[in-house]
N, C-alpha and C positions, 0 to 999 in steps of 0.2 A: 672587404668582400672576399671570401675564399674562392679558390680556383674552380671548385666543382659548381658553386653557385653561378659564377661567371659563365661557365660553359652551358649550364642549363638555361640561363637567361638570354644568351646571345642568339640572334636570329641566323638562320642558315637557308641556303637555297632549297626550294622544294623539289628540285630535280630528281632526288632519290625516290620520292613517293610518286612523282610523275611516271618514271620508268617502271616502278613497281606496278602501278595501275595499268600501264600499257602492256606489261607482260601478262598480267591477269586477263586482260581483254584478249590477248593473243591465244592464251590457253583455254579460252571459253569460260573463265571464272569471273566471279562478281566482286567488285571492289566496294559496292555500296554498303554491305554490312559493316565494314571497317570505317567507312565514312560516317555512317550514322552513329556508331558507338564512340567515335572520337570528336564528332562535331566538325570535321574537316570536309568541306564541300569539294567534290571532284572538279567542278568548274574552276574553283580557285587554284587547285593543284595544277591544273592545266594552263594556268595563266603564266606567261613568261615573266620571270623576275620575281615571282611570288616567294615570300619568305615565311618560314615556320620556325618554331623553337625545337631544340633537340628533344625535349620531352614529348612534343607533338609527334615527332617522327617515331620515337620509340613506341608510343602508345598505338600508333597506326600499324606498325609492323607487328606488334603483339596481337592486335585485333585480327590482322590478316592471318597470322599463323594459327590462331585459335579456330578459324573457320575454313581454312584451305589446307587440304592434305596433298601437298606437293613437296616431297623431300628435296627435289632438284630446283625449287623455286629460286633460291639465292644464285645458283649457277646460271639459270636462265636470265635472271635480271642482270647479272654481271656481264653477260655476253652482249647485251644491248648497248653498252657504253661505247662512246667514241669521244675524242677530245673536244669536238665541237659543242657538246652539250654543256660544257663548263665555261663557255664564253671566253673572256680575256685570259683566264687562268689556263684554259686548254691551249689557246694560241701561244701563250708564253712558253708552254712546254714544247709545242710543235716547232717553234722558231729558235729553240735553244741550240747551242753549239753541238752538243752530243747528249746522250742519255744521262751521263753523269750530271751535267748541268741541269737537265730537265728534272731529274730527281731532287736536286737541291731546291729548285724553284717550287716543285710540287709540295715539298715539306714546308718551306717558308710561308707559303700562302694557302696551306691546307684548310684554313678557316673559310675560304671562298668556295669550298665544296661541302657536301653533306657528309663527308667521310668521318668515321669515328677513329680512324687510324692515324698513326704517325709512321714515317718511313725512315729507315736508317740503312746506309750503305757501308759495308765493311769489306775489307779485302783479305783474302787468304791465298798467298802465292799469286797465281795468275787468274784466280777466280774472284768474282765479286758476289757478295751475299746481300740481296735486297730484303731486308727484314721489315715486317709489318709489326710495329709496336702496338700492343693491344691497349685500347682505352675504350672498351666496349661495355655497354650496359649488361648487368647480370640477367640471368633467366634465359628464356627461349630465343630472345632477340640476339643474344651473343653469337650463337653459331651462325645465324643468318647473315649478320653484318660482317662477320669475319670472313666467311666464304665469299660473300659479295665483293668486299673490298679487295680481297686477293685477286679475284677475277678482273675487277676494274683496273687494278695496277698492271696486270699482265696484258690485258687487251689494249689499253692506251699506249703502253710502252711499245708494243708491236706495231700499232697503227702509226705512231709518229716516227718510228724507225723505218717504216715503209717496207717491212719484211717480217717474216716469221722468225722470232728470236729463238736461237738454239739454246733453250733453257736446259741446263744439265740435270737439275734436280729441284723438286718442290717439296717442302715440308709443311704440314698443316696441323695445327694444334686442335684437331677435332677428331672424333671417332670416324672410322671409314663409313661413308654413306653408301646407300644402295646404288647411287649413280656415279660412283668413283671412277668407273671406266670412261665416262664422258670427259672428265678432266684429263685423264691420262692420254686419251686419243687426241684431244685438242692440242695439248702441249707436246705430245710425242716425247715424253720423258717419264722417269720414275717419279711417282708421287708417294711420299711417306706420310701416312696418317698417324694419329695418336702421338704426334711429335711434341717436343717441349716448346717449339716455336713455330711461327708461320713465316716462311721465307722462301725465296727463289734463288738458286745459285746459277750464275751465268759467267762465261769467260769475260774477264775484265776488258779485253780488247774489243768485245762487242759493244760495250758501253761507251767506248772512246771513238767509235766510228762516227763521222759527221752525219748529222741528220739531213735528209733530203730537202727540208723546208727551212733550214737554218738561215736566219737573217738577223744580224746583230742590231740593226736599227729598229726593226719591228719588235724584237725581243726586249730591247731597252724601253720602248714605249709601253709595252704590255706590263713589264715589271713595275713601272711607275704607276700605271693604272691599278694594278693589283694592290699596291700599298694604299692608294687613295680609297679603294673600295673597302678594304679592311677597316680603315679608320671610320668610314661612313657607316659600315655595317655593324660595328661593335657598339657605336653610340657612346663610347667612353673617350675621355680626354678630348672632348669635342672642340674646345677652344684651341688646344694644342694642335689639333688637326687643321684647323682654319689657319693658324699662324704658319704651320709648315707649308701649306699650300701657297700662302702669300710670300714666304721666303723664296720659294721656287719661282713664283710668278715675277717677283721683283729682281730676279737674277742676283740674289745675295747682296743687294746694295745696303743691307744693314737694317737695324731696328727702326730707324727714323722712317725709311721708305715703307716698311710694313705698317707702322702706326698711321702713316698718311693714308694708306689703302683701306685700313680698317676704321679710320676716323676715331682713333682713341689715343689717349696719352701714353707716353712711354711708361709712366708710373703705374697706370692701370693695367697695361699689358703685362708688365713684370709681375704685378700682384696676382693676376689671374693665372698666369703660368705657374707661379710659386704654389698656388693653392692646388694645382694638379701635380705637384711634385717634380716640376721640371723648370727649365730656364730657357731664355732665348738662345743663349750660347750653346746649351746642350742640344737644342733642336737643330740649330744651324750646323753644328759639327756632325751630328748623326746623319743629316740630310746630305751634307757634302761627301761623307764617306760612301753612303749608299749610291749617290748619283755618280761619284767618281768611278766606282766599280762598273756601273752601267756604261758610262761614256768610254772607259778604257776598252770595253768589249767591242765598241764600234771603231774598227781600225781605219775608218775613213776620216776620223777626227785626229788632228794633230794634238800634241800635248799643250800647245799654246791655246788651241780652241777649247780644250777641256778646261784648262785653267780659267779662261774667260767666262765660260758658262757657270763656273762655280764661284765667280766673283773675285778672282785673283788678278791683280794687275800684271803679274809676271809668272811665267811657267815655273821659274825657280822657287817662288814662294809656295806654289801648289805642291811641287815635288817635295819640298821640305816638310810641309804639313802632312802629306800622304805617308811619308816615311815614318813620321812620328806616330801616326795612327796604326800602321800595319807592320812596320819593321822592314818594309820593302819599298823599292822605288817604283814609280808608275811604269817606267820602261821595263823593269824586270817582270812585273805583273802582266804587262801587255805581251812581252816576249813569250811567257809561259802559255798565254792564251793562244798565241799563233802556233806554237809547237803542238798543242793539243788538237788543234784543227787539222 
């Protein structure tokens, strides 16, 4: 199955259309024409946790733009966002160590949002450039979602930072709209339209400042839930996801313990994993690395406790394995984390 087909088939939260409908209501505009033309009921869109396809969202936005004449609609929708509407994904961002870590989490689990964007952070001297990588549908929807996702990124970053971010410059790969002054006044910075990219430039030190709600324990739990939600939401590699959950639940006691929990034979388990292009060893190792990074971020855990949670009898064995995975010792990684805080 090619990547484009996977994206079109995957289900995504309907929160984007929920907020679009709320904005239309606030502006005294009617969402019903778009609902009728797409077959999406407004009561379903207002249901918490409701999922839709990417194609459904594109068709709804197309139908809305065809009947609503509000050039500033994307801007208005974007300003309605806050991290709470994204559930555990938003909480993972808010409890991150700093904005750099929050941006990493945002990109890793972007599938838990309705965004069409990817994020990339690059540094130039003392400045950081937060670039929005375009993966947008062609046609009139493209400009809408590009402007909306830019606004969402900036609004949530400011909210979780607990302050107005001193953005140095914003570039937008769209023609200058009639409402361009709204964005300039909101951000209090230069906005360059008709650019080759869409990005925001900010001092690197601003992204390294501790977040007011940073909490390594909550962050670790949220990241773990995000991984489970993506596995459940995608509907792919279903047996692999079940096995991974049992590996964690059995505290890495091995394939025998997992087979006992799943009431299956080791031969059957290995065969089904092989059919999905993976193996028990691969799943266990990838989980250990992912969880090791989370546990090391929790400075209340000793290396011995981290090793025990990952199924190692001695911390030395864990340290040796971690170094073979990353080229660094757990102590070095933890020290870097403390310095950044």
